[in-house]
C-alpha positions, 0 to 999 in steps of 0.5 A, a space after each residue: 440457491 439457499 438464501 438466509 434471511 431469518 432472525 437467528 441466522 446463526 441457528 438456521 445456518 447450523 440447522 440447514 447445514 446439518 440437514 444438508 449433510 444428512 441428505 447427502 447433498 454437499 460436495 465436500 472437497 479436499 483443498 487442491 493446493 500448492 505444487 512447489 517447483 524445483 528451482 535448485 538446479 538454477 541456484 546461482 547466489 547465496 543469500 543466507 548466512 550464519 555470520 558476517 561475510 559468509 554470504 554476499 547476497 548483494 555482491 557487497 558482502 551483505 546477506 540475510 540471517 539464516 531463517 528459522 525452522 518456521 520458514 524451512 523446508 516449507 513456508 506457507 504464506 500468511 497472505 495467500 496460503 501458498 506453500 513454498 519449498 524454501 531452502 533457507 540456509 543450505 550450508 557453507 558456500 552452497 547457493 540458495 536462490 536464483 539471480 534472474 537471467 532468463 532461466 527456464 524452469 520446466 513444469 512437470 507434465 505429471 501434475 494433475 489438475 488445472 494450474 491457476 496461478 504461479 507465485 514467487 518469493 522474490 527480492 531486489 538486492 539494491 537499496 532504494 531501487 525497485 527491480 522488475 522484469 517480465 516473466 514468461 509462461 509457455 503453454 502446451 498449445 504454443 501460446 505464451 503470456 507474460 507478467 511483470 515480476 517486481 520486487 522492492 528492495 530487500 532492506 531499507 533504512 526507512 522500513 518503507 516496505 514490509 515483505 511476506 518474510 521479515 528478518 530482524 537484521 542483515 549481516 554487513 561486512 564485519 557486523 550486523 545492521 539491525 534494520 529489518 530485511 525482507 522477502 516479498 511474495 508475488 502471484 501471477 495469473 495464468 491464461 485460463 483453460 491452458 496447460 502450463 509447460 514452463 516458466 522463464 524468468 526475466 533478465 534482471 541482473 544489471 547495475 540498477 539491482 538484481 532480481 532474486 527468486 527464492 521459490 516458485 509455487 504453482 497453485 492448482 485446482 481440481 474444481 471449477 470454483 475453488 476456495 484457496 485460502 481462509 484468512 481471519 483478520 483483526 478487522 471488524 464490520 460491526 462491534 465484535 464481528 470479525 472480518 474473515 477473508 475468503 479467497 476464491 478462484 475460478 478455474 472453470 469455463 463459465 462465470 459465476 453470475 446471476 444470483 451468484 454464491 453465498 459463502 459462510 464459515 462453519 466451525 465450533 466456537 463461532 458463528 457466521 453472522 454476515 455471509 459473503 456474496 460472490 456475484 461475478 467471477 469469471 474464468 482465470 479470475 480471483 476474488 476475496 470475499 469478506 464474511 463476518 463471524 462472532 466468537 473466539 474459540 480457545 485454540 486454532 481449529 478445523 473449519 469448513 468454507 461453505 459455498 452455496 450457488 446455483 449448482 449446489 453446495 460445495 464445502 472445503 475444509 481448512 485445518 488449524 484456523 485461528 478465529 477471534 479478535 485478540 488483544 494487542 501486545 507489544 510482541 512483534 508476531 502479535 503486532 504483525 496481524 494488524 493491517 489497514 482498515 477497510 475504510 482506508 482501502 476504500 478511501 483512495 485519495 488523501 491530501 498531504 499537508 507540509 506546513 511549518 516554519 520552513 514555509 518562512 524560508 520557502 525555498 528549494 530552488 527550481 527544476 532541474 535542481 530542486 530539493 525538498 524545501 522543508 529540508 532548508 535547515 538541514 541542507 543549508 547547514 550540511 555538506 556541499 556534496 549533499 546540496 545540489 540545489 545550493 542552499 548554502 549560497 542561497 542562505 548566505 545571500 538572502 539572510 546573511 552570515 549571522 542568521 539562524 533557522 529559529 529566526 523564522 519563528 516570528 514570521 510563521 504567523 498563520 495570519 490568513 489560515 482559515 481551517 474551514 476553507 482548507 477542509 472545504 477545499 479537500 472535500 471539493 477535491 474529492 479527497 476522503 482523508 488528509 494528513 498534516 505534518 504535526 511535527 517535521 524533522 526540525 522539531 517544531 510542532 503544530 500541536 500542544 506538546 505539553 511538558 515534552 517540549 515548548 518548540 511549537 506553534 502554541 508557544 511561538 509564531 502564531 501561538 495557536 494550536 493549529 492542529 486542533 483548529 484544523 481537526 475541529 474544522 474537519 469534524 464540524 464542516 466535513 465530518 466524513 473526512 478522516 484525519 491523520 497526523 504526519 509525525 517525524 520520530 527523530 529531530 535533526 538537532 535536538 540534543 537529547 536525540 544524541 544517543 540515537 543519532 544516525 546517518 542514513 548511509 555509512 558516512 565514510 562511504 557516502 559523504 554528505 549522507 542524510 543524518 539525524 545527528 542529535 547534536 546542535 546545528 552549527 552556523 555554516 559560516 561562523 561555526 556558532 552553535 544555533 539555538 534550539 528554541 523551546 527545547 525542554 531537556 529530558 532524560 531519554 528522548 524516546 521515553 520522554 518526547 517521542 512516545 508521549 507526543 505520539 500518545 498525545 496525537 492518538 488520545 487528545 487529537 484522535 488521529 485516524 492515521 499515525 503517519 510516521 517518518 524516518 523510523 530509527 530507534 522508537 517505541 512503536 511496539 508499546 505505542 501501537 499495542 496500547 493505541 489499538 486496544 484503546 481504539 477497539 474499545 471505542 469501535 474505531 479502526 485506525 492505521 499506522 504507515 510503514 515508517 514508524 521504524 517497526 516493519 511488523 506494525 506497518 499497515 501500508 507501504 509508502 513509496 514517494 513520487 512512485 507508482 507501479 506497472 501492476 497491482 500490489 497485493 499488499 496495500 500501499 499509498 503513493 505520496 507525492 507533491 503537487 510541486 514537482 519535487 517538494 512537499 513544503 512551500 517553494 516560492 521558486 516553483 512557477 505556477 506552470 510547474 504545479 500538477 494540473 488537473 489532468 495529471 492529478 486524475 491520471 495519477 489517481 486512476 493509475 494508483 487506484 487500479 493497482 491497489 494503492 491510495 494517492 496522498 497528494 501534498 500541498 505546501 501552504 505559505 507561512 501565513 496559511 494561504 495555499 498556492 492558487 495554482 494548487 487550489 485551482 487544480 484541486 477544484 478542477 480535478 475534484 469536479 471529475 473525481 466526485 462525478 466518477 467516484 463510484 469507479 474509484 472509491 471502495 473499489 478493488 483491483 482486477 486480479 487478471 490485469 491492471 492496465 493495457 498500455 499498448 497499441 495506442 491504448 492507455 486503460 485501467 480497470 477497477 471493480 466492485 461487487 456489482 460492477 466493473 469499470 474500464 477507465 481510459 486515460 486517453 480519449 478512446 478512438 472510435 472505429 467503425 462506430 465502436 470503442 474496442 477493449 482487447 481484454 477478457 472482461 467479466 461481461 455477460 449477456 444482460 449486463 448494461 454498459 454506460 459511459 459514466 456521467 454523460 447524458 445519453 451514454 446509458 445502456 450502450 449497445 455492446 458485443 464481444 468478439 474473439 475467444 479466450 484471451 483474444 476476446 475484445 469488448 466492442 462498445 457502440 458509441 459516437 465521438 459526440 458522446 465522448 466529447 462530453 467528458 474529459 480527463 478520463 473516460 469511464 465505462 461501467 459494466 453493471 452486472 445483470 
């Protein structure tokens, strides 16, 4: 095996490469590639139109616009390199996709090479719904396997999600809606060494949303270890050193093990300065290997991926690859190249903080009629149809008919706010970052908004820059904590937002829909106009309030995460391009979430109170409260209802195993104290999290599967370059002196298995029984050792 340790690696790799070519040693391979399946005979729905009403993708007269020529008749995924036969617009009344209803798609028997995976372009057709069902793969030997084919909704007013294909609008009956619409990509692993014969789609066609498949493509390989894709990113490992991601598949019968393989990229105009290492890759598995390159060729070019392993050298050619770190501009295609930095991928666990003047009212009712307490003003001034928790009557009996929301300002004191205590708690909980509400929908900011507004904590209430105090405490006492800012783009009742005001859903069809009207609130009992204290009149809300406030958070407070909410009209393209250029200049990598109103600038998706049953290739972050259904402080929530340590840990482990982060919310009181039940659970969970952190932080998901939830088992999987982790969410059952894990795990002779953090749990005896997909790992252990841990039991497989 060739290893490079010289001072001038770039020079030596080229010399060695030239020498090996002269000696004839490399195996140069053409890429294997995609084989699109013909699913046109099963088309039963029309998704794409050229005018309103031509198509009805969702059964409600709404449809996608016709795709451009860059999408059809073939589309190549930016993420995976998979090529799809994508019909796009097929003409008047001609269908172009399949509503899943157990259709069986045959696989031609003349396909040569081993089929490694099956990929889908899919979408769900109901807003606010995730639709899913099991697709079944049938093999020539009679075996079958299944995979959860899941899709997010094809459009969302919040732009919560970003698809593989993003369209600028959708057609609605009689017009156009300028929220983006999306098609998503999903890739399913197959059982290694088997011949695929058919793909049977799930039956997902009910009231909860229908699952649509636009295209299916097989990925086949001709070599045991094969490179699927080269993806240059706009991330860097060192200043000027671009990260390029190489996707590698194992279609063979043996694991890559031992000294593993070294991966480099060769081409004109750039040099590999940090080669990638592939230490363990077993049959049926896929890994993404990161390498570092320096250079910026003037145009896309042909490159070669060089894999040096114990069996020699293998070279795969890729045409038309664009290498180089580029400047950011406001153009959407340019912004779409940005993604969550590696530190965010590795951080896994953050604390969300909803704190503002709504903590004074501090009420959202209690389960089963609880609503977000931070929405007190909106609920109590709006339609009864949108108020199942009855804020209207609570406000009247508690504060009387003449009370106004801004009467809360003097009582938002922060008198017991101890920023050091807060950041120490976050660190003790095991969190790696936090995100605080710099400004919620009520327009009251916790930072110095300068000339844009006086509606802030620097002018009213505590008359302090609370954001500055918290950020400074983190920098001083917990410098490893990354610092993020939640920022509501619109304000409910700011009169300058009027030109941009909107309803979440059509008000005529959904009475009481959430809205940001941009007109002053009216007292619900007297009809008097409520004050908007601290309002500074401006010419344009976006140019004079939204954009400069985002810039203040980015420059004056150096936020690591711009965590927007609501979306709608925005200046995100202008903001993001300038911010990203400025941060690259000082070697800082930052992130924007999916709610800044611009899908192309979304680095990660942000579902609320949600998780998934399988890993998502695109980075996501689940946000949820320790309160069962409120982010802001709710005095009506009993201590017993708050998330306990066990649930916190189980949720975190489940999310991490599926490529997610957990952003867990707390709602402090108006004086700055945190509910003791939240403090106690965070500290208790933190002791476990910090002790088992190597199985969580800086890990990746397992391509083969995310979980086992069957037969009394509740298991998740994570991995690093050097180890694999099996995480039991319930105490494992010992049978005949062993714990069983029924999965084809990447474990080989010489590997060490240990029960993390338990004295005496090191280097446990183990064996593997069964063959192929019927393999079972048997770990010899006693109940006594298992009793030494709690919440979640983690077995580490350390590679030899």
